[in-house]
N, C-alpha and C positions, 0 to 999 in steps of 0.2 A: 602568509602563514595562517594556519587554522587556529582559532581561539575558541575556548569553551566559555560560554557566558550564560548568565541567568537573565531572565526577562527583566528589562528596566522597570523601575517602580511606576513611571509615568504612563506606561502602556495602557492601563485600564482607562485613564482619562482620555487618551488619544482615540481609543476604540469607540468612544461615545460619539465621535464625529462621523459625518457621512463621508463616502468615498471622495466626493468633490471637495469637501472641506479639508480633508487630509491632504489632497493634492495642493490646494491653495496654501495651506500652512507650510507644506514642504517647500513650496516655491518662495514663500516669504522668509523662511528660516534658513534656507541654504543647505549645503550638503551635510552639515553637522547634525541636522535633525533627521530622525528616522522613527518609524513605528513598525509594528509586527507585520503589517500588510505590505510595507515597502522596506525590505531589509536593506541594511547597509551594503556597500560594495565589497565587503570583506566576508568570505564564507564563515559561517558560525555553526559550531556544534554545541548544542545545549543539552543539559540533563535536567529533567523535571523529576523531583522526588515523588514517589508513590509508596503506598503501604508495602513494605517488604523489599523495596528496591528503587529503581529509577528507570526512566525511559528517555532515550536520546531523540533529538530532533536535529535536522540539518537544514538550515535556511539558506537558500541560494542567494547570491548577490543580485542586486538590481530588483526589478519587479515593477510592473505597471500598476495603474490604479484600479484594476478590476478586482472582483471578489477573490480573496486569497484562496490558494489551492493547497490542500493537504494530500500527500501521496503515500499510499500504503502498498508496499510490495508483497510478493508472494511469500510462502513459508520459508524460502531460502534466505530471506532477510534475517532469520534467526540464527544463521550459521556464523555470523560475525557481527561485532558492534558496528555502528555506522562510522564511528571514528576510524579512519584509515581507508574508507571507501569514498572519500569526498570527490576525488577526481572522476570516478566512474559516475557518480550522481550528477556532477556538473555537466558531463558530456551528454547524459541522457535527458536532463530536465531543463537545461538552460534555455531552450527554445520557448518553454512555457512562460518564462519571465518577461517576455515582451509585452504581455497583457496583464500580468498579475504576479504577486508574490507567491513563491513556491516553497513549501516546507515538507521535507521528507521525514516521516516518522518511523522509527525503528521498532524493535520489540523490547519488552521489559527485561532489564538486567537485575537479577535477584541479589540482594545483599548476602543471603544465606542460601546455599544449595538446596536446603530443605524447602525453600519457597518456590523453586523453579516450576514444579508441577502445577501449583496453583496459578502462578503468574503467566503460564503459557496457554491457559484456556482462552479461546477466542473472545468470550464475553468479558473476561477479566482484562484481557489485552485492550478491548474496546474502552473499558473504564480508564485504563492508563492513558490511552490516546486522548480521551476526553480531558484528562488533567493537562495534557500538553496543549491541546487545541484551545483551551480556555485562555491561554496566554497570547493567542492571536486575536486579531480584529475579526470577530465572527458575526454571524455564522459563516462557515467556509464551504467551498466546494471540495469534494473528495474524489480522487481518481485512484481506484484500487484494482489490484490484479490477483486472481486466484485466491489463496488463503487470506490475503489482505482484504478481499471483497467480503468474505464472511465476517471479518472484524468490522468492516465499515457498515455492514447491515446491522450488527449489534449496536454499533455506535449510534446509528440513525434511530433505531427504535427505543433505545434506552436513554439517549440524550438528544432528542429531536431538536432542541433549541440551538444546537451547535452546527447542524448540517443544513445547507441550502440547496445542494445539488449533488447527484451521484453519477459517477462514471464507473461501471463495473465490467472488467475484462476477464473472461474465462472464469466465471464465478458460479459456484453452486451454494445453495443454502443448506444442504445436508449431504451426508456421505452414506449412501445406503450399503448394507452389508454385501449385497450381490452385485455391486457396481464395479466397473473397471477402475474407478478412483480408489476404492478400497484395496484392490489388488496392488495397484501401483504404490500406494502409501505403505502397505504392509511390507513390500519389497524394500522400500527406502528405509523404513524403521529397522528391518533386519540387518541390512548392510551397515547402517549407521551404528547400531549397537555392537556390531562386530568390529567396527573401526576400519571396514573395507572401503576406504574413501576413493581409491582409484577406480574400483569397479562401480561404486556409487555414481561418481561423476560421469563415467563413461556411459552407464545406462541412462542417466538423466539426459545426457546430450542427445541420445537417440529418441527418447520419449518426448522431448520437447519439440521434435520435428513433426511435420504433418504425417499422419498415418499413411503407409504405403509408399513413402518417399524413398529414394535410393539411399542405401546406407552411406554414411559419411565417415569412413574409417579414420581418416586423418583427424577429423574434428573430435571423434570419440577418444582417440589416443591423446590428443592435446588436453581434453577435459580431464583425463586421468592424471595429469600433472598439476591439477589444482592444489593449492596449499591446503593442509589439514585445517578444518574449521576451528575457529577459536572458541566457539560456544556450542558444541554439538548437542549438549543437553537441552538447550532451548529449542532447537530444531526437532529433536525427538519428542520433547514434551508437547509441542504444538501439533505435530502430526498425530500423536496418540489422542490428544484432546479433540481434534477434528473428527476422529472416528467415533467419539463418544456422543450418543444422542443428546446429551445435555448442551452440546454446542450447536445443534440444529436450530435454525431460525425460520424455517419455512412457515410455521404456523403464525408468525408475527409479521410476515411480509405485507399484509394488508394495512399495517400501521404506517408504512412508509408513505409519506405525503409530499415528498419533494420530487422535482423533475429528475428522472432517472434514465440513463442510457446504458443498455446492456449490450456488450459485444461478445461474439463467440466465434471460434474457429471450427469450421465444418469438419476438419481432420484432427481435432484435438484428441490426443491419446490419454490425457490426464483428466480433464473435466469435459465429459461428453457435451456437445452443444445442447442436448435435451435438458441437461441440468441448468444451463444458463437461460434457456427458453422458459423453463419453469419459473425462474426468478422473475423474469420480465412479465410473465402472465399473472403472477400473484401480486405484483406491485401496481397499484392503480395508475393508469396513464403512462406506464413505462414504455420506452421505445426499444425495440430489439433489432439488432443488425448482425448478420452472419456473413463471414467470408468463407465460401465453400472450400477454398484451398488453404486456408490458414490452419496452423497447428496451435499448440498451447501458448506459444509466445506471441499472443495477439498484438501486443504493443509494437513488436518489430515486424511481424509477418502479415498482419491484417492490412489489406490494400486501402490506402487513404486514411489510416488510423488517426494520425495527428490532425489532419484537416477536419475530419469528422468531429473529433473531440474538441478542438479549438472552437468550432462553430457552435457546438452545444454549450460549452462553458460561456461563450460570449453572450448567449441568450440571457444569462443571469446577471450580467454586469449592469 
C-alpha cells in the first residue's frame, strides 16, 4: 500500500553521519531504522510544502549505501501527479536501488490555479526541487532527462551545495526561436490548449522515435488511447516557460563544478544532439557521449545507457 509521509524529524541528525556510519547504524538498529538515503521497504509518496503549493517525491523501497540519487523526468512529468504512477516508477528505477537510495521528484502542484504559471518556470521548479532535496542526506547525484535536465542545471547553479554529480540525457540549456525544439513545443502547446490529446500523444509517439525510422502506426494508435492528463495546465505552463529566454541557463553553465555526464541521441527529433553537446562543452570537465542511432528517449534507446550511468555514479560513492 502506498502511504503519504512527511520527512521524519530525526533525518537531519542522521544526515550528519557518513555513508559508512549510516550503514553501521542501520545494521545495529535493525529493519525498523531508516534514513532518507536508505528508504524503508515500503514505497512512499511525500509532499513537501513550497510557496504557493507543494511538490511530490516518490522514494523507492530499498537502497544501497551509495550517494542518494534524485531523478527528474521530462516535461511530460507535469501531465499527472506522481501519486498513481508508482508502479511505472518502480519498474523503471528499481535497478538503481541496488547501489543507492532513489527518489523521483515531480513538478510543483499549485494551491491556486493563479500560481501555476509562476510555479512551472524551470528556475522556480528548481527551487521547489531544492526544498525536497534538503530532506534527503545530501549532497545528491541527479539523473535528469530533457526538461528535467534544464531544471537540474538551475538547481546546480542556484543551489550548488545540494548536488554532487549530474547525469543529463537529451538536455538543452536554451530553446532558440529557430530550432526544431521550438517547433515541436509550439505544436504540443497548440494541441494541449485545444484538448486534442489523442492527436497529441500520437504525434509525440512518432517524435520520440529516432529520425528517419519506419512509422509505427500501431504504436501511434495505442498512444492515442492514453488517458486525458490530470494536470494539463502544468504541462502547458512548463512548455511556455521553457520557450521564455528567462529560463535559459547557458550563460551560467561555467558555474557547474560537479562531475557531469551528458548523453545525446544522434537521431533525436526533439532536442538536437548539438544542443546537448553545447551543454557539455560549456560545463568544465563534462563528459559527452552520443549514440548515433538513438532518438529522444535516450534512457531506453541509448545503447548501454544503464551500464554507463551506473559506472559514472559509482565514481562518486
